[in-house]
C-alpha positions as CSV (number, residue, x, y, z in Angstrom):
1,X,-21.1,-107.8,-227.2
2,X,-18.7,-109.4,-224.7
3,X,-21.5,-109.8,-222.2
4,X,-23.6,-111.7,-224.8
5,X,-20.7,-114.0,-225.6
6,X,-20.2,-114.7,-221.9
7,X,-23.8,-115.7,-221.5
8,X,-23.7,-117.9,-224.5
9,X,-20.6,-119.6,-223.2
10,X,-22.1,-120.2,-219.8
11,X,-25.3,-121.5,-221.4
12,X,-23.3,-123.9,-223.6
13,X,-21.3,-125.1,-220.6
14,X,-24.4,-125.7,-218.4
15,X,-26.1,-127.7,-221.1
16,X,-23.1,-129.7,-222.1
17,X,-22.1,-130.7,-218.5
18,X,-23.0,-134.2,-217.2
19,X,-26.0,-135.8,-218.8
20,X,-27.0,-132.7,-220.8
21,X,-26.4,-132.5,-224.5
22,X,-27.0,-129.6,-226.9
23,X,-29.5,-131.6,-228.8
24,X,-31.7,-132.5,-225.9
25,X,-35.1,-130.8,-225.7
26,X,-36.4,-129.0,-222.6
27,X,-38.4,-131.9,-221.4
28,X,-35.4,-134.1,-221.3
29,X,-33.4,-131.4,-219.5
30,X,-36.2,-131.2,-216.9
31,X,-36.0,-135.0,-216.1
32,X,-32.2,-135.3,-215.9
33,X,-29.7,-133.9,-213.4
34,X,-26.0,-133.3,-214.3
35,X,-23.2,-135.2,-212.7
36,X,-22.0,-132.3,-210.5
37,X,-19.0,-134.2,-209.2
38,X,-16.4,-134.7,-211.9
39,X,-13.5,-137.1,-211.9
40,X,-11.3,-134.3,-210.6
41,X,-13.7,-133.8,-207.6
42,X,-14.8,-130.4,-209.0
43,X,-18.5,-129.6,-208.4
44,X,-18.7,-126.0,-209.6
45,X,-18.8,-124.6,-213.1
46,X,-20.3,-121.4,-214.7
47,X,-24.1,-121.9,-214.9
48,X,-27.2,-119.8,-215.2
49,X,-30.3,-120.1,-213.0
50,X,-33.3,-121.6,-214.9
51,X,-35.5,-118.6,-214.2
52,X,-33.0,-116.2,-215.8
53,X,-33.9,-115.2,-219.4
54,X,-30.5,-116.1,-220.6
55,X,-30.9,-119.7,-219.6
56,X,-33.3,-120.4,-222.5
57,X,-35.4,-122.6,-220.3
58,X,-39.2,-122.4,-221.0
59,X,-40.7,-125.7,-219.8
60,X,-43.1,-124.8,-216.9
61,X,-45.6,-127.6,-217.2
62,X,-45.3,-128.6,-213.6
63,X,-46.6,-125.1,-212.5
64,X,-49.5,-125.5,-214.9
65,X,-50.3,-128.9,-213.3
66,X,-50.0,-127.2,-209.9
67,X,-52.5,-124.6,-211.0
68,X,-54.9,-127.2,-212.1
69,X,-54.6,-129.1,-208.8
70,X,-55.1,-125.9,-206.8
71,X,-58.1,-125.0,-209.0
72,X,-59.7,-128.4,-208.4
73,X,-59.1,-128.2,-204.6
74,X,-60.4,-124.7,-204.4
75,X,-63.6,-125.4,-206.3
76,X,-64.1,-128.7,-204.4
77,X,-64.1,-126.7,-201.2
78,X,-66.5,-124.2,-202.6
79,X,-68.8,-127.0,-203.8
80,X,-68.7,-128.7,-200.4
81,X,-69.5,-125.4,-198.7
82,X,-72.5,-125.0,-201.1
83,X,-73.8,-128.4,-200.2
84,X,-73.5,-127.7,-196.5
85,X,-75.2,-124.3,-196.8
86,X,-78.1,-125.2,-199.2
87,X,-78.3,-129.0,-199.3
88,X,-78.9,-130.8,-202.6
89,X,-81.0,-128.5,-204.9
90,X,-80.6,-130.4,-208.1
91,X,-84.1,-131.5,-209.4
92,X,-84.2,-132.5,-213.1
93,X,-88.0,-132.8,-213.0
94,X,-88.3,-129.1,-212.1
95,X,-87.1,-128.0,-215.6
96,X,-89.7,-130.3,-217.3
97,X,-92.5,-129.1,-215.0
98,X,-91.6,-125.5,-215.8
99,X,-92.1,-126.1,-219.5
100,X,-95.1,-128.5,-219.4
101,X,-97.2,-126.9,-216.5
102,X,-96.5,-123.3,-217.4
103,X,-99.0,-122.3,-220.2
104,X,-96.9,-119.2,-221.0
105,X,-94.1,-121.4,-222.4
106,X,-96.1,-122.8,-225.3
107,X,-96.4,-119.4,-227.3
108,X,-92.7,-119.6,-227.7
109,X,-93.0,-123.0,-229.5
110,X,-95.7,-121.5,-231.7
111,X,-93.4,-118.6,-232.5
112,X,-90.8,-121.0,-233.7
113,X,-93.3,-122.9,-235.8
114,X,-94.6,-119.7,-237.2
115,X,-91.2,-118.6,-238.4
116,X,-91.7,-120.8,-241.5
117,X,-94.1,-118.0,-242.7
118,X,-91.1,-115.6,-243.0
119,X,-89.0,-118.3,-244.7
120,X,-91.7,-118.9,-247.3
121,X,-91.9,-115.1,-247.9
122,X,-88.2,-114.8,-248.4
123,X,-88.1,-117.8,-250.8
124,X,-91.0,-116.6,-252.9
125,X,-89.6,-113.1,-253.3
126,X,-86.4,-114.6,-254.6
127,X,-88.3,-116.7,-257.1
128,X,-90.2,-113.7,-258.3
129,X,-86.9,-111.8,-258.8
130,X,-85.4,-114.8,-260.7
131,X,-88.4,-115.0,-263.0
132,X,-88.2,-111.2,-263.6
133,X,-91.7,-110.8,-262.2
134,X,-90.4,-108.0,-259.9
135,X,-87.3,-105.9,-260.1
136,X,-84.2,-106.3,-257.9
137,X,-85.1,-103.1,-256.0
138,X,-88.6,-104.1,-255.3
139,X,-87.3,-107.6,-254.2
140,X,-84.8,-106.0,-251.9
141,X,-87.5,-103.7,-250.4
142,X,-89.8,-106.7,-249.8
143,X,-87.0,-108.7,-248.1
144,X,-86.2,-105.7,-245.8
145,X,-89.9,-105.5,-244.8
146,X,-90.0,-109.2,-244.2
147,X,-86.9,-109.1,-242.0
148,X,-88.3,-106.2,-240.0
149,X,-91.6,-107.9,-239.5
150,X,-89.9,-111.1,-238.4
151,X,-87.6,-109.5,-235.8
152,X,-90.6,-107.5,-234.4
153,X,-93.0,-110.4,-234.0
154,X,-91.3,-112.0,-230.9
155,X,-91.5,-108.8,-228.8
156,X,-95.1,-108.3,-229.7
157,X,-96.1,-111.9,-228.9
158,X,-94.0,-112.2,-225.7
159,X,-95.0,-108.8,-224.3
160,X,-98.7,-109.5,-225.0
161,X,-98.8,-112.9,-223.3
162,X,-96.0,-112.5,-220.7
163,X,-94.2,-115.6,-221.8
164,X,-91.8,-117.6,-219.6
165,X,-88.3,-115.8,-219.8
166,X,-86.4,-119.0,-220.5
167,X,-88.8,-120.1,-223.3
168,X,-88.8,-116.5,-224.6
169,X,-84.9,-116.5,-224.7
170,X,-85.0,-119.7,-226.7
171,X,-87.6,-118.4,-229.3
172,X,-85.8,-115.0,-229.6
173,X,-82.5,-116.9,-230.2
174,X,-84.2,-118.9,-233.0
175,X,-85.5,-115.6,-234.6
176,X,-82.1,-113.9,-234.4
177,X,-80.4,-116.9,-236.1
178,X,-83.2,-117.0,-238.7
179,X,-82.9,-113.2,-239.3
180,X,-79.2,-113.6,-240.1
181,X,-79.8,-116.6,-242.3
182,X,-82.6,-114.9,-244.3
183,X,-80.5,-111.8,-244.6
184,X,-77.7,-113.9,-246.1
185,X,-80.0,-115.9,-248.3
186,X,-81.5,-112.7,-249.8
187,X,-78.2,-110.8,-250.2
188,X,-76.4,-113.7,-251.7
189,X,-79.1,-114.5,-254.2
190,X,-79.1,-110.7,-255.0
191,X,-75.4,-111.1,-255.9
192,X,-76.1,-114.3,-257.9
193,X,-78.9,-112.6,-259.8
194,X,-76.6,-109.7,-260.8
195,X,-73.9,-112.1,-262.0
196,X,-76.6,-114.1,-263.8
197,X,-77.8,-111.0,-265.7
198,X,-74.3,-110.1,-266.7
199,X,-73.5,-113.5,-268.1
200,X,-77.0,-114.1,-269.5
201,X,-75.9,-114.1,-273.1
202,X,-72.9,-116.4,-272.5
203,X,-73.2,-120.2,-273.3
204,X,-74.2,-122.4,-270.5
205,X,-71.4,-124.2,-268.6
206,X,-71.0,-127.9,-269.3
207,X,-69.6,-130.7,-267.2
208,X,-70.0,-131.5,-263.5
209,X,-69.6,-127.9,-262.4
210,X,-72.9,-126.8,-264.1
211,X,-75.3,-129.7,-264.2
212,X,-78.4,-128.3,-266.1
213,X,-81.0,-129.6,-268.4
214,X,-80.9,-128.4,-272.0
215,X,-83.9,-128.0,-274.3
216,X,-82.9,-131.1,-276.3
217,X,-82.6,-133.3,-273.3
218,X,-85.5,-135.7,-272.6
219,X,-87.6,-134.9,-269.6
220,X,-86.5,-138.0,-267.6
221,X,-82.8,-137.7,-268.4
222,X,-82.0,-135.2,-265.7
223,X,-83.7,-137.4,-263.0
224,X,-81.7,-140.4,-264.3
225,X,-78.4,-138.5,-264.0
226,X,-79.3,-137.3,-260.6
227,X,-80.2,-140.8,-259.3
228,X,-76.9,-142.2,-260.6
229,X,-74.7,-139.4,-259.2
230,X,-73.6,-138.9,-255.6
231,X,-75.6,-135.8,-254.3
232,X,-72.3,-134.4,-252.9
233,X,-70.9,-134.3,-256.4
234,X,-73.8,-132.4,-257.9
235,X,-73.1,-128.7,-258.3
236,X,-76.1,-126.4,-258.7
237,X,-76.0,-122.9,-260.2
238,X,-78.3,-120.0,-260.0
239,X,-81.4,-120.0,-260.5
240,X,-81.7,-123.7,-260.1
241,X,-80.8,-123.3,-256.4
242,X,-84.2,-121.7,-255.8
243,X,-85.9,-124.8,-254.4
244,X,-87.4,-125.6,-251.0
245,X,-84.9,-128.4,-250.5
246,X,-81.9,-126.1,-251.0
247,X,-83.5,-123.5,-248.8
248,X,-84.2,-125.7,-245.9
249,X,-80.9,-127.4,-246.1
250,X,-79.4,-123.9,-245.5
251,X,-81.9,-123.2,-242.7
252,X,-80.8,-126.3,-240.7
253,X,-77.1,-126.3,-241.7
254,X,-74.6,-125.1,-239.1
255,X,-73.8,-121.9,-240.9
256,X,-75.2,-118.4,-241.2
257,X,-73.7,-117.7,-244.7
258,X,-75.7,-119.0,-247.7
259,X,-73.9,-120.5,-250.7
260,X,-75.3,-122.4,-253.7
261,X,-73.0,-125.4,-253.0
262,X,-71.4,-126.5,-249.7
263,X,-68.5,-128.9,-249.2
264,X,-70.2,-132.3,-248.3
265,X,-68.9,-135.5,-246.7
266,X,-69.5,-138.7,-248.5
267,X,-71.2,-140.5,-245.5
268,X,-72.1,-140.1,-241.9
269,X,-69.7,-141.2,-239.2
270,X,-72.1,-142.9,-236.7
271,X,-69.4,-143.3,-234.0
272,X,-68.5,-139.6,-234.1
273,X,-72.2,-138.7,-234.1
274,X,-72.9,-140.9,-231.1
275,X,-70.0,-139.4,-229.1
276,X,-71.3,-135.9,-229.8
277,X,-74.8,-136.8,-228.8
278,X,-73.6,-138.4,-225.5
279,X,-71.6,-135.2,-224.8
280,X,-74.6,-133.0,-225.4
281,X,-76.8,-135.0,-223.1
282,X,-74.3,-135.1,-220.3
283,X,-73.2,-131.5,-220.5
284,X,-76.8,-130.2,-220.6
285,X,-77.4,-132.1,-217.4
286,X,-74.3,-130.7,-215.8
287,X,-75.3,-127.1,-216.8
288,X,-78.8,-127.5,-215.4
289,X,-77.4,-129.0,-212.2
290,X,-74.9,-126.2,-211.7
291,X,-77.5,-123.6,-212.4
292,X,-79.9,-125.0,-209.7
293,X,-77.2,-125.8,-207.1
294,X,-74.8,-122.9,-207.5
295,X,-76.1,-120.0,-209.6
296,X,-79.6,-119.6,-208.2
297,X,-78.6,-119.5,-204.5
298,X,-75.9,-117.0,-205.2
299,X,-78.3,-114.8,-207.1
300,X,-81.0,-115.0,-204.4
301,X,-78.5,-114.0,-201.7
302,X,-77.1,-111.2,-203.8
303,X,-80.5,-109.3,-203.9
304,X,-80.5,-108.0,-200.2
305,X,-77.0,-106.4,-200.5
306,X,-78.0,-104.7,-203.7
307,X,-81.2,-103.4,-202.1
308,X,-79.2,-102.2,-199.1
309,X,-76.6,-100.7,-201.4
310,X,-73.9,-102.6,-199.5
311,X,-71.1,-102.2,-202.0
312,X,-68.6,-104.6,-200.3
313,X,-71.2,-107.4,-200.1
314,X,-72.2,-106.8,-203.7
315,X,-68.6,-107.2,-204.8
316,X,-68.3,-110.4,-202.7
317,X,-71.5,-111.8,-204.4
318,X,-70.1,-110.8,-207.7
319,X,-66.9,-112.7,-207.1
320,X,-68.9,-115.7,-205.9
321,X,-71.0,-115.7,-209.1
322,X,-68.1,-115.2,-211.4
323,X,-66.6,-118.7,-211.0
324,X,-69.8,-120.8,-211.5
325,X,-71.0,-118.5,-214.3
326,X,-67.7,-118.9,-216.1
327,X,-67.9,-122.7,-215.7
328,X,-71.3,-122.7,-217.2
329,X,-70.2,-120.4,-220.0
330,X,-67.3,-122.7,-220.9
331,X,-69.5,-125.8,-220.8
332,X,-72.1,-124.0,-223.0
333,X,-69.3,-123.1,-225.5
334,X,-68.2,-126.7,-225.8
335,X,-71.7,-128.2,-225.8
336,X,-73.0,-125.8,-228.5
337,X,-70.0,-124.9,-230.7
338,X,-68.4,-128.4,-230.6
339,X,-71.0,-131.0,-229.8
340,X,-74.3,-129.6,-231.1
341,X,-72.9,-127.9,-234.3
342,X,-70.9,-131.1,-235.1
343,X,-74.1,-133.2,-234.6
344,X,-75.9,-130.9,-237.1
345,X,-72.9,-131.0,-239.5
346,X,-72.6,-134.8,-239.3
347,X,-76.3,-135.4,-239.9
348,X,-76.3,-133.0,-242.9
349,X,-72.8,-134.2,-244.1
350,X,-71.6,-130.6,-243.8
351,X,-67.9,-130.6,-244.2
352,X,-66.8,-127.1,-243.0
353,X,-66.5,-127.8,-239.3
354,X,-64.5,-124.6,-238.3
355,X,-67.0,-123.3,-235.8
356,X,-64.3,-121.7,-233.5
357,X,-60.6,-121.0,-233.3
358,X,-58.2,-120.7,-230.4
359,X,-60.0,-117.8,-228.7
360,X,-58.5,-119.0,-225.3
361,X,-55.2,-117.7,-226.5
362,X,-56.6,-114.3,-227.4
363,X,-54.2,-111.5,-226.7
364,X,-56.7,-108.8,-227.7
365,X,-60.5,-108.5,-227.4
366,X,-60.7,-108.0,-231.2
367,X,-59.2,-111.4,-231.8
368,X,-61.5,-113.0,-229.2
369,X,-64.6,-111.8,-231.0
370,X,-63.2,-113.0,-234.3
371,X,-62.2,-116.4,-233.0
372,X,-64.8,-117.6,-230.5
373,X,-67.8,-117.6,-232.9
374,X,-66.7,-118.2,-236.4
375,X,-70.2,-118.5,-238.0
376,X,-71.2,-115.0,-236.7
377,X,-67.8,-113.6,-237.6
378,X,-68.0,-114.8,-241.2
379,X,-71.5,-113.4,-241.4
380,X,-70.5,-110.0,-240.1
381,X,-67.5,-109.7,-242.4
382,X,-69.3,-111.0,-245.5
383,X,-72.7,-109.3,-245.2
384,X,-72.1,-106.2,-243.3
385,X,-68.4,-105.1,-243.0
386,X,-67.2,-105.9,-246.6
387,X,-70.3,-104.3,-248.3
388,X,-69.9,-101.1,-246.2
389,X,-66.2,-100.9,-247.1
390,X,-67.0,-101.6,-250.8
391,X,-69.5,-98.7,-250.4
392,X,-66.5,-96.4,-249.5
393,X,-67.3,-96.3,-245.8
394,X,-64.3,-95.8,-243.5
395,X,-63.2,-99.0,-241.8
396,X,-63.7,-97.5,-238.4
397,X,-67.4,-96.7,-239.2
398,X,-67.9,-100.2,-240.7
399,X,-66.4,-101.8,-237.5
400,X,-68.7,-99.6,-235.4
401,X,-71.7,-100.7,-237.4
402,X,-70.8,-104.4,-236.7
403,X,-70.5,-103.8,-233.0
404,X,-73.7,-101.7,-233.0
405,X,-75.6,-104.5,-234.6
406,X,-74.1,-107.0,-232.3
407,X,-75.0,-104.8,-229.3
408,X,-78.6,-104.6,-230.6
409,X,-79.0,-108.4,-230.8
410,X,-77.4,-108.9,-227.4
411,X,-79.8,-106.4,-225.9
412,X,-82.7,-108.0,-227.8
413,X,-81.9,-111.4,-226.4
414,X,-82.1,-110.0,-222.9
415,X,-84.6,-107.2,-223.0
416,X,-87.4,-109.1,-224.7
417,X,-87.4,-112.2,-222.5
418,X,-87.1,-110.2,-219.3
419,X,-89.5,-107.5,-220.6
420,X,-87.1,-104.8,-219.3
421,X,-85.4,-102.1,-221.4
422,X,-82.2,-101.2,-219.7
423,X,-79.5,-101.3,-222.5
424,X,-76.9,-102.8,-220.2
425,X,-76.1,-105.6,-222.5
426,X,-75.8,-103.1,-225.4
427,X,-73.6,-100.9,-223.4
428,X,-71.4,-103.9,-222.5
429,X,-71.0,-104.7,-226.1
430,X,-70.1,-101.2,-227.1
431,X,-67.6,-101.1,-224.4
432,X,-65.7,-103.8,-226.3
433,X,-64.5,-101.2,-228.8
434,X,-62.3,-99.2,-226.3
435,X,-61.4,-102.4,-224.5
436,X,-60.0,-103.9,-227.8
437,X,-57.7,-100.8,-228.1
438,X,-56.6,-101.2,-224.5
439,X,-55.8,-104.9,-224.9
440,X,-53.9,-104.2,-228.1
441,X,-51.9,-101.5,-226.4
442,X,-51.1,-103.7,-223.4
443,X,-50.0,-106.6,-225.7
444,X,-47.7,-104.4,-227.8
445,X,-46.4,-102.2,-224.9
446,X,-45.9,-104.9,-222.3
447,X,-46.4,-108.5,-223.2
448,X,-49.0,-110.8,-224.9
449,X,-49.4,-112.7,-221.6
450,X,-50.8,-109.6,-220.0
451,X,-53.1,-109.0,-222.9
452,X,-54.4,-112.5,-222.6
453,X,-55.0,-112.1,-218.9
454,X,-56.9,-108.9,-219.5
455,X,-59.2,-110.8,-221.9
456,X,-59.8,-113.5,-219.3
457,X,-60.6,-110.9,-216.6
458,X,-63.1,-109.2,-218.8
459,X,-64.8,-112.5,-219.5
460,X,-64.9,-113.7,-215.9
461,X,-66.0,-110.4,-214.3
462,X,-68.0,-108.7,-217.1
463,X,-70.6,-111.4,-217.7
464,X,-71.7,-111.9,-214.0
465,X,-71.8,-108.1,-213.5
466,X,-74.3,-107.8,-216.3
467,X,-76.3,-110.8,-215.1
468,X,-76.5,-109.3,-211.5
469,X,-77.9,-106.0,-212.9
470,X,-80.6,-107.7,-215.0
471,X,-81.5,-110.2,-212.3
472,X,-81.8,-107.4,-209.6
473,X,-83.9,-105.3,-212.0
474,X,-86.1,-108.2,-212.9
475,X,-86.5,-109.2,-209.2
476,X,-87.4,-105.6,-208.3
477,X,-90.1,-105.5,-210.9
478,X,-91.6,-108.9,-210.4
479,X,-91.1,-110.0,-206.8
480,X,-91.1,-106.8,-204.7
481,X,-94.4,-105.4,-206.0
482,X,-96.2,-108.6,-205.0
483,X,-94.7,-108.6,-201.6
484,X,-92.9,-112.0,-202.0
485,X,-89.5,-110.8,-200.9
486,X,-87.0,-113.4,-199.8
């Protein structure tokens, strides 16, 4: 107790001496120096060093700026070394030629266009259920079969025609997103239909919350009301939501969770939209340039050490790959989750713009997976985790199912384009379960800072390691048999 009082006394003296005052914030303290020499020519008084915990000092912005400067200098040196070693490899025309001149790229475009067939099937099944032409169980069975057929079509088409890996990745990504959207559309309308049957004998809701045509209303009255009312104010209820307009709004909206009514903005902000478009264009060019100039050479030079099983050289190539790979991942995150999704939201006047949270402050892997991709997190909780928990599944089993489905889709997005079944991506996802417990333990036992550092290390090292494995395996299967080794 006496020791604590002594520290508080020293702290009050050190902050009250000279130009310091007890009400000044840390930034003011940082920029001011006490008048060490008093009128009595005394220059010493009881004070505590700033790095001591008892000082209460916590403003280290200068060190953060130092870290940024060192990061810029270090990567500038690496970039200059890359230019001296390989020259300028950036060629924007090469990406266009790879798509236009390669005939195997076009089947992926046909796959995306053909996805409308499954959208039509999903929509028609819901209409049949709403009209009581088929039962809920039969409708659910048809929806499951439609989803299975949809997710199985890209592997069949890509493996049969040996499509370009980059185009195949794009088409597989479209089908994964569409799979989750149609799942949400079918399951949500299933819930709506159950509620509709339960309240079927109740009188219809009146007012702006339930705009419906009654039997006594003239045929043109509903159209007149609709034309004179802002579309963002019109609230639709089941089964009036079963229209192609409502369906395709959801398909193109920046969300994976279906609802009858979404929050809408009154108008489109053209300045905001223009900024996001410009960001998208510039960041895509930067990503392509970094891939050609930095990623491809490192991957090419990483193949011989892996063939020779030179462990030290493989680790060196892994570390070389980790920095540019992480830069590209960060750029992709901003370009997709901020620029692209905000462009979609602005064009469609979609008001819910929470596409991510502060994942960079994640102290555990669990929080990272919840925060970095909010649309997927919402979908997993709403359509998989919560239904399993309501079905009396233990929470740990429900969480395992979520990670298992995520592992399947990660493996799907790698295995199908590369046409190599190795399960490394799935294994990396499943490893997130024990890693989440490890980061939680470190955060509670030691400090949140160490937990955050563990999250960053797993992101910086884990991704390039998986990429190296798949690239080497793809190289060994495609290049070595033809005798075109580098």
